[in-house]
N, C-alpha and C positions, 0 to 999 in steps of 0.2 A: 716397554710399558705402553699400553694402548689406552685411549680414552677419547673424550670429546672436549673440544674447546670452542668457544664462540669468538668469532673474529669480526671486528668492526671496520668498515671501509668509509669512504667519504660520505658525508651526510649521515643519515641514520640507517644506511644499508648494513645489514649484518647477516652472518651465516654460521652454521655449525660445521666443524670439520673434524675428521679423525686425526688424532695425534699419535703418530707411531715413529717419530723421529728420534727421540732420546728417552732415557728413563726418567728424566726430571721434567715435570710439566713447567712450561714457561710462566714467568710472572705476568701479571696484568700490565698491559701497555707495551709488551714486547712485540716488535715488528716481525712478521712471519710472511713467507711466501706460500701461497696455497693454490691448489688446482682450481681453475676457472672452467667455464663451459668450453672455451677454446683458449688454451694457453695458461698463463700464470698471472696471478694478481697478488698485490701486497696489501696487507691489512694489519691491524693491531689487536692483540689478545684482549678480549673484553670480559670473558668469564671462562671458568674451567670447571671440570668435574661435574658434580650433580647440578650445580647452578646452570651450566651450559646445556645439559640435557633437558632441564625443565624449560629453558628459554628457546629450545630448538624448534618448537612447533611453529609452522608458518614460514620458515626461512626457505630460501631457494638454492641451498648449497648441496642438495642431493643429486646424484648422478642419474644415468638412464634407468637404473634399477628401482627407481622410487615407487613404481606401481606394484612392486612385489611386497610381501609381508615384511621383509627386512630391507629398507632403503639402502642403496649403496651410497654412503656418504663420501664426498670428496675429502681428500686428505691434505694435511700440511706437508709441503715439500721440504722445507728447511727453514731455519732461522734466517732472517734478512741480515745481510752484512751492511757495513757502513756505505759501501758503494751502491748497494741496492736501495738503501734509504735516500741516498743522494739523487739517484735516478728518479725515485718516487717524488721527491720534492720538485724536480724539474718538470715532471708531468703536471703537477698541481699548478705550477706557475704558468704553464702553457694553456691551461684550461680556460682562463678568463679571456684570453685572446681568441681562442676557438669559439667561445660563446658569442663574442661580438661578431665574429665572421659569420657564424651560422645565422645570427639574428639579421645580419645584412642580407643574406641570401633569402631568408624568409620574407623580408620586406620587398626584395626584388621580384619574388615570385607571387607576391600579393596573397600570401597564405594567412588565414585568420587564426594565428597561433602566436604564443609568446614563449620565447626560450627562457627557461628558468636556470638551467645549469647544464654543464657538460662534464663528463668524467672519462678519462682515459683508463683503460686497463693497463696495469704496470708494464706489460710487454708490448703495448701498442697494437695488440691483435684485435682490439675492439674499442670503438668510441660510442659512448652512450649519451644521447641528447635527451634531456628532460624538458617537457614543455606543458603548458596549459592551453586549453582551447575551449570555447563555449559549445562547440559542436564537432562532429566528425570532420577530419581533415584528410584530404588526399595529398600525402606528402611524398609520393613516389618519385616525382621529379627532383625533389630536394635530396632524397636519399641517393639518387644516382649522382648528383653533383658532388655531394659530400664524399661518397665512396671514391669518385675520381680524383678529388682534391687531396684527400688524406690517405688514400691507398690502404684502407683497412675496412673491417666490417663495421657498418653503421647500424645502430639500434636506437629507435626513437621510442620513448616511454611517456605516455600522457599522465599527468598528475592532477589530482583534485586539489582544491585550495588548501585543505588540511594537510595533504601529503606534501605539498610544496613548502608550507611553513615548517613541517617536520624536517624536510631535507635541508632547507636554507638556514634554519635556526633563527634565533632572535631573543630579545628580552621582553618578557611579559609585563603586565600591569603590576605584578608583585615585585618586580625588580630582579627576578631570576630568569634563567634560560627557559625557553619553552619546554614544558614537560614532554611534548611529543618528539622533541629532537634530542632528549637526554635519556629518559627512562621509560616513558609511556609508549610502548611499542604497538599497542592495539587500542586506540581511542574508541570508546563506545558511543552510542547515540546520545546526543544532547539536545534537549528541547526546552521550550519556554516553561513547561510545567515545573522544571527544576528551580527556575528563578522565582516562580510564583509561590512555590511551597516554602521557599526561604525568605519570602517577603522582600525580595530585591527589586530595585528599580528596573522597569522593563525598557528603559532607554537603551537602544542597541549599542550606543557608543560606550556605555558603562558595563555591559555584560558580554562584549565581543572581544575576541582575541586578535592577534596579529594577522590571522588568516581572514578576518572579517566574519567568521562564524562564531556561534556561542562558545564561551569559554569551556574547555574540557573540565576544568576544576569545579564547575558548578555541581558535578555529581559526587565530588569527594565527601562532602558533609551532608548530602541529601538524606541519607538514611538516618542520620542523627536528628535532623529536623522532623522527619516522619515519626520517629519514636518519641521525641520530646513533645510533639504536638498532642499526643494521646493524653498527656497529663494536664492539658489546658482546656478550658471551655471553648466552644466554638464562638467565633466572633458574630455578634448580632443576637446571641441568645439572651433571653430574659431570665435572671436569677434572683432569688430572694436572699438578701443578706441582712445584717443587723440593722440597716437603714431602710429596709423595705425592698421593693422591686427596683432592680437596676439592670441596665443593658451592658453586655460585654462589648465595649467599643473597639478594643484592640488587645493584642497580647504581645509581649516582648519575651521571646523564647530565651535569648541569651542572658538577659538580666533576671529572668523568671519573675516577670511582673505581669499583672493583669490590670488593664485600664477599664474602669466602670463609669457609666454615665447614668445619672438619675433622670426622672421625667422632666426636671427643670433645665436640663442641659449641663448641669454641673458635673465635672469629671474628677475622679480621684484615682490614684494608683496604689495597688496593693501588691505585696509580695505574694507569690503563688501559695505559700504555706498559710498566710493569713487569710487569703481568699478561700482556701479549702476549709479552714476552721469556721469562717463566717457562714459559708453556705451549708455546712453540715449542721449548723445550729438550727436551721429551719429548712423546710421542704423547698426544693427548687421548683420554679414555675415550669410547666411542661410546654408552654406555648412558645411559638417563634414570632418575633416581631414582624409584622407585615411590611 
């Protein structure tokens, strides 16, 4: 039986691989050995079948034939044994020490970069070093030193702050794991317009995530606010109600309330349905308060 499975590695790194090992597709969370660019890597099944096919776009697990109409997908070599998983655990324990050693060399070479994480390939044929930097860094001397020390291929990958948060993970303001490190594989653009449309505080401390950038979740309910706002009057508009001319001081979309203010400065709160009934009883003023 052939098919596609999605395999997850350390951090949020994932890839789609061809399953041709057995007739039975492995369960989610099963450890498997897969073909890597050079050698063999170990990961865990994250999705199978149609779900894996749909999530395959953008991954880096296709082989040299990826420029053709039908990409050559790397395959699953076999299920990982207990010994394989034990070796994998040893690699993970070693990585924290490697990160500290690489950070020490970066400081010694006075490079303007910060080491975020390191990752061994299961067969030790490659060591990937993830880093952040404010500008372009010439790290050729560092690569030579690391290659000489660890006797393997060294690959350095620069991360943005959002990518770093996704890789390292963490707990958000909501008390749950970061979306970007669990299920949100392609965060879209987030800007202050989203916060303004939802009438949120523009205090950066309240609308920023662990990465220091605007919360990705600001866009989850944005369309709801845009659609709901169409049912409400614009703030600042003068309307004619049962009490005469009043100004729309504010609207509360979640509670469906409209706050009105009369010329004397007195405010009152109406439910949206009551506001609609009152304004329909008489013509609305067409002018805008200066």
